[in-house]
C-alpha positions as CSV (number, residue, x, y, z in Angstrom):
1,X,-42.1,27.1,30.0
2,X,-39.6,29.9,29.2
3,X,-37.5,28.7,32.2
4,X,-37.4,25.1,30.8
5,X,-36.4,26.3,27.4
6,X,-33.7,28.5,29.0
7,X,-32.3,25.5,30.9
8,X,-32.3,23.4,27.7
9,X,-30.6,26.2,25.8
10,X,-27.9,26.5,28.5
11,X,-27.3,22.7,28.5
12,X,-27.0,22.7,24.7
13,X,-24.6,25.6,24.8
14,X,-22.5,23.9,27.5
15,X,-22.3,20.7,25.5
16,X,-21.3,22.7,22.4
17,X,-18.6,24.6,24.3
18,X,-17.3,21.3,25.8
19,X,-17.1,19.7,22.4
20,X,-15.4,22.8,21.0
21,X,-12.8,22.7,23.8
22,X,-12.1,19.0,23.2
23,X,-11.6,19.5,19.5
24,X,-9.4,22.5,20.2
25,X,-7.3,20.5,22.6
26,X,-6.9,17.6,20.1
27,X,-5.9,20.1,17.4
28,X,-3.3,21.8,19.7
29,X,-2.0,18.3,20.7
30,X,-1.7,17.3,17.0
31,X,0.2,20.5,16.0
32,X,2.3,20.8,19.1
33,X,5.7,19.0,19.2
34,X,6.3,16.3,21.8
35,X,8.1,17.5,24.9
36,X,10.6,14.6,24.9
37,X,13.6,14.4,22.7
38,X,13.0,12.2,19.6
39,X,14.9,8.9,19.5
40,X,17.9,8.6,17.1
41,X,20.0,5.8,15.7
42,X,20.0,4.0,12.3
43,X,17.2,2.1,10.6
44,X,16.8,0.4,7.3
45,X,13.6,0.7,5.3
46,X,13.1,-1.8,2.5
47,X,11.1,-0.2,-0.3
48,X,10.7,-1.4,-4.0
49,X,11.8,-0.8,-7.5
50,X,13.0,2.7,-8.4
51,X,10.0,3.4,-10.7
52,X,7.4,2.2,-8.2
53,X,5.3,3.8,-5.5
54,X,7.0,2.0,-2.6
55,X,10.3,3.7,-3.4
56,X,8.7,7.1,-3.9
57,X,6.8,6.8,-0.6
58,X,10.0,5.7,1.2
59,X,11.9,8.7,0.0
60,X,9.2,11.1,1.1
61,X,8.8,9.4,4.5
62,X,12.6,9.6,5.0
63,X,12.4,13.3,4.4
64,X,9.6,13.7,6.9
65,X,11.4,11.6,9.5
66,X,14.5,13.8,9.0
67,X,12.5,16.9,10.0
68,X,11.0,15.5,13.1
69,X,13.7,13.0,14.1
70,X,16.9,14.7,13.1
71,X,19.1,12.1,14.9
72,X,17.6,9.2,13.0
73,X,19.5,7.9,10.0
74,X,17.0,6.3,7.6
75,X,18.7,4.1,5.0
76,X,16.5,3.1,2.1
77,X,17.0,-0.3,0.4
78,X,15.5,-0.9,-3.0
79,X,14.0,-4.3,-3.6
80,X,12.0,-6.4,-6.0
81,X,8.9,-5.8,-3.9
82,X,6.6,-7.2,-1.2
83,X,7.9,-10.8,-1.0
84,X,11.5,-9.7,-0.6
85,X,10.5,-6.9,1.8
86,X,8.7,-9.4,4.1
87,X,11.7,-11.7,4.1
88,X,14.1,-8.9,4.9
89,X,12.2,-7.7,7.9
90,X,11.5,-11.2,9.2
91,X,15.2,-12.2,9.0
92,X,16.6,-8.9,10.3
93,X,18.0,-7.6,7.0
94,X,15.7,-4.5,7.3
95,X,14.0,-2.9,10.3
96,X,10.9,-1.6,8.5
97,X,9.3,-2.3,5.1
98,X,6.2,-1.7,3.0
99,X,4.5,-4.9,1.9
100,X,1.1,-6.0,0.5
101,X,-1.1,-8.0,3.0
102,X,-1.3,-11.0,0.8
103,X,2.5,-11.3,0.6
104,X,2.7,-11.0,4.4
105,X,0.1,-13.7,4.9
106,X,1.8,-16.0,2.4
107,X,5.1,-15.7,4.3
108,X,3.3,-16.4,7.6
109,X,1.4,-19.4,6.3
110,X,4.6,-20.9,4.9
111,X,6.2,-20.8,8.3
112,X,9.4,-19.3,7.0
113,X,12.2,-18.0,9.3
114,X,11.1,-15.1,11.6
115,X,7.4,-15.2,10.5
116,X,6.2,-15.2,14.1
117,X,8.2,-12.0,14.8
118,X,6.5,-9.9,12.2
119,X,4.4,-7.0,13.5
120,X,2.3,-4.2,11.9
121,X,2.9,-0.5,12.2
122,X,0.2,1.0,9.9
123,X,-2.1,0.1,7.1
124,X,-1.1,2.6,4.4
125,X,-3.1,2.5,1.1
126,X,-4.4,0.0,-1.4
127,X,-2.5,-1.5,-4.4
128,X,-4.6,-1.9,-7.5
129,X,-3.8,-4.7,-10.0
130,X,-3.1,-3.2,-13.4
131,X,-3.0,-5.4,-16.4
132,X,-1.6,-3.3,-19.2
133,X,-1.6,-3.8,-23.0
134,X,-1.0,-1.7,-26.1
135,X,-4.1,0.3,-27.1
136,X,-4.6,-1.7,-30.4
137,X,-4.1,-5.1,-28.7
138,X,-6.7,-7.8,-29.2
139,X,-6.4,-8.8,-25.6
140,X,-9.7,-8.0,-23.9
141,X,-9.6,-10.4,-20.9
142,X,-7.2,-12.4,-18.8
143,X,-8.2,-15.5,-20.7
144,X,-6.8,-13.8,-23.9
145,X,-3.3,-13.9,-22.4
146,X,-2.9,-17.6,-23.4
147,X,0.1,-18.0,-25.6
148,X,1.1,-14.3,-25.2
149,X,4.3,-12.7,-24.0
150,X,3.4,-11.5,-20.5
151,X,5.5,-9.8,-17.8
152,X,4.5,-11.2,-14.4
153,X,7.1,-9.5,-12.2
154,X,10.2,-10.6,-10.4
155,X,10.0,-13.9,-8.5
156,X,10.5,-11.9,-5.2
157,X,7.8,-9.3,-6.0
158,X,4.2,-9.1,-4.8
159,X,3.3,-8.7,-8.5
160,X,4.5,-12.3,-9.2
161,X,2.2,-13.6,-6.4
162,X,-0.8,-11.8,-7.7
163,X,-0.1,-12.5,-11.4
164,X,0.3,-16.2,-10.9
165,X,-2.9,-16.4,-8.9
166,X,-5.0,-14.3,-11.4
167,X,-3.7,-16.4,-14.3
168,X,-4.5,-19.7,-12.6
169,X,-7.9,-18.5,-11.6
170,X,-8.5,-17.9,-15.3
171,X,-7.4,-21.4,-16.2
172,X,-3.9,-20.4,-17.4
173,X,-0.8,-22.0,-16.2
174,X,1.8,-19.2,-15.8
175,X,4.7,-21.6,-16.6
176,X,3.3,-23.3,-19.7
177,X,0.4,-21.4,-21.1
178,X,2.1,-18.0,-21.6
179,X,5.6,-16.9,-22.4
180,X,6.5,-15.4,-19.0
181,X,8.9,-12.5,-18.4
182,X,10.2,-11.1,-15.2
183,X,10.0,-7.5,-16.3
184,X,8.6,-5.1,-13.6
185,X,7.5,-1.5,-13.6
186,X,11.0,-0.3,-14.3
187,X,11.3,-2.1,-17.7
188,X,7.8,-3.5,-18.6
189,X,6.2,-0.2,-19.9
190,X,8.9,0.5,-22.4
191,X,8.8,-3.1,-23.7
192,X,5.1,-3.1,-24.3
193,X,4.6,-3.8,-28.0
194,X,8.4,-4.4,-28.3
195,X,8.8,-7.9,-26.9
196,X,5.8,-7.9,-24.6
197,X,2.1,-8.3,-25.3
198,X,1.0,-7.4,-21.7
199,X,2.3,-6.9,-18.2
200,X,1.0,-7.1,-14.7
201,X,1.6,-4.4,-12.2
202,X,0.2,-4.0,-8.7
203,X,0.6,-0.5,-7.1
204,X,-0.9,2.7,-5.8
205,X,-2.8,4.9,-8.2
206,X,-1.5,6.5,-10.2
207,X,2.0,4.9,-10.6
208,X,4.6,7.2,-12.1
209,X,6.0,4.5,-14.3
210,X,2.7,4.4,-16.2
211,X,1.6,8.0,-16.2
212,X,3.5,9.1,-19.2
213,X,2.3,6.2,-21.4
214,X,-1.2,6.9,-20.2
215,X,-1.0,10.6,-21.1
216,X,0.2,9.7,-24.6
217,X,-2.7,7.2,-24.9
218,X,-0.1,4.5,-25.5
219,X,-1.6,2.0,-23.0
220,X,-4.9,0.3,-22.2
221,X,-6.0,-1.6,-19.1
222,X,-7.6,-5.0,-19.3
223,X,-10.4,-5.7,-16.8
224,X,-10.1,-8.3,-14.1
225,X,-13.7,-9.3,-13.5
226,X,-15.3,-9.8,-10.1
227,X,-15.8,-13.5,-11.0
228,X,-12.1,-14.0,-11.0
229,X,-11.8,-12.4,-7.6
230,X,-14.5,-14.7,-6.2
231,X,-12.6,-17.6,-7.7
232,X,-9.5,-16.5,-5.8
233,X,-11.5,-16.0,-2.5
234,X,-12.6,-19.6,-2.8
235,X,-9.0,-20.7,-2.5
236,X,-8.7,-19.3,1.1
237,X,-5.5,-18.4,2.8
238,X,-3.7,-15.2,1.6
239,X,-6.3,-14.6,-1.2
240,X,-8.8,-13.4,1.4
241,X,-7.0,-10.1,1.3
242,X,-8.1,-9.4,-2.3
243,X,-11.2,-7.4,-3.0
244,X,-13.1,-6.6,-6.2
245,X,-13.1,-2.9,-7.0
246,X,-12.8,-0.5,-10.0
247,X,-9.8,1.5,-11.1
248,X,-11.4,5.0,-11.3
249,X,-11.5,6.8,-14.6
250,X,-9.4,9.6,-13.0
251,X,-6.4,7.3,-12.4
252,X,-5.0,7.5,-15.9
253,X,-7.4,9.8,-17.9
254,X,-5.6,9.4,-21.2
255,X,-6.0,5.6,-21.3
256,X,-9.4,4.9,-19.8
257,X,-11.6,7.1,-22.0
258,X,-13.6,8.3,-19.0
259,X,-14.4,4.8,-17.9
260,X,-13.6,2.8,-14.7
261,X,-11.9,-0.5,-15.1
262,X,-12.9,-3.6,-13.0
263,X,-9.9,-5.0,-11.1
264,X,-8.9,-6.0,-7.6
265,X,-7.1,-4.4,-4.8
266,X,-5.0,-5.4,-1.7
267,X,-3.9,-3.3,1.2
268,X,-0.3,-2.2,1.9
269,X,1.2,-2.4,5.3
270,X,4.1,-0.8,7.0
271,X,5.7,-3.7,8.9
272,X,8.5,-4.3,11.4
273,X,9.6,-6.9,14.0
274,X,8.5,-7.5,17.5
275,X,12.0,-6.6,18.8
276,X,12.0,-3.1,17.2
277,X,12.4,-0.3,19.8
278,X,8.9,0.6,21.1
279,X,9.7,4.3,21.6
280,X,11.2,4.7,18.1
281,X,8.3,2.8,16.6
282,X,5.8,5.0,18.4
283,X,7.5,8.1,17.0
284,X,7.6,6.7,13.5
285,X,3.9,5.8,13.6
286,X,3.0,9.3,14.6
287,X,5.1,10.8,11.8
288,X,3.6,8.5,9.2
289,X,0.2,9.8,10.1
290,X,1.3,13.4,10.6
291,X,3.0,13.5,7.2
292,X,0.0,12.2,5.2
293,X,-0.8,15.4,3.5
294,X,2.8,16.3,2.6
295,X,3.5,12.8,1.2
296,X,0.1,12.7,-0.4
297,X,0.9,15.8,-2.4
298,X,3.4,13.7,-4.3
299,X,2.1,10.2,-3.9
300,X,-1.6,10.5,-4.5
301,X,-2.5,7.1,-2.9
302,X,-0.9,8.2,0.4
303,X,-3.7,10.7,0.9
304,X,-5.8,7.8,2.1
305,X,-3.6,7.1,5.1
306,X,-5.9,7.7,8.1
307,X,-5.7,7.0,11.8
308,X,-9.1,5.3,11.7
309,X,-7.9,2.7,9.2
310,X,-4.1,2.6,9.9
311,X,-4.7,0.5,13.0
312,X,-6.0,-2.4,11.0
313,X,-2.8,-4.3,10.1
314,X,-4.4,-7.7,9.5
315,X,-2.8,-10.3,9.3
316,X,-0.3,-8.9,11.7
317,X,-0.6,-7.9,15.3
318,X,0.3,-4.3,16.0
319,X,3.8,-3.6,17.3
320,X,3.7,-2.3,20.9
321,X,5.1,1.1,19.9
322,X,2.4,1.5,17.3
323,X,-0.2,0.4,19.7
324,X,0.9,3.1,22.2
325,X,0.5,5.8,19.5
326,X,-3.0,4.6,18.5
327,X,-4.1,4.5,22.2
328,X,-2.8,8.0,22.7
329,X,-5.1,9.4,19.9
330,X,-8.1,7.3,20.6
331,X,-11.2,9.5,21.2
């Protein structure tokens, strides 16, 4: 019996040592630089409005790319948001962009130019729909927006797609039942209570353009109930990318009074085209993952970027370069 236990103990020790060597090897691989020279050139990354998360993420990613790929010139191009970003990549106006999955799907289903060339690089983080009003507003639900002055985002933004769909799901025609405005995160917050009764925003948590107002308790968020999300799911198509969730109480502590707010979320994707250079795209994918903690220190939502979820770029197929990277780190 002691000999049997001894053999079992040795086997367990061997398995433990083997696992330890594997983990050490993966860690050393992750920390060590690639032997090959990084690719260079010039790429254009389409982001978003200056006060939004897309722009901030793009600036930080450009900085990380500059450290690891010094011969790569990354040119940021502000935009109205997801819809414009998808079109730019599909038509060759930009090489990479950040866009919400519902905007990508909408473009694909419409069969617009270049839709079949779109490819995924990484799933990044979720956007949360944020319907903001003044703290003393009588608006308590989406249905209460009827007849009100509501900012629904630029026509080229992902916010506009979502706002129109949420309003219609609540039985409100965004063209006739409200007084619509095209204000976005850059102008909407300052106009709240001064020309606007409410505004829609869809972005990572927290969004810098809302943090100051929240800290001053000058804003309140209206719930978007799960029933509305179910109504949207029933429409099919791009709305399948929405999911019911809660905006956590920690997102904007000054405005939520310690309570979570029911809402919906949609995933953001880093996208490119099928003809993007595979080697460059492989390097870029690796640096997106490698820079998670550094970027996440400034863009909280980016902390959620993870190799286990980044690979799921539905509704797009992975670009070949991104696929190479994910295969190289597959356990």
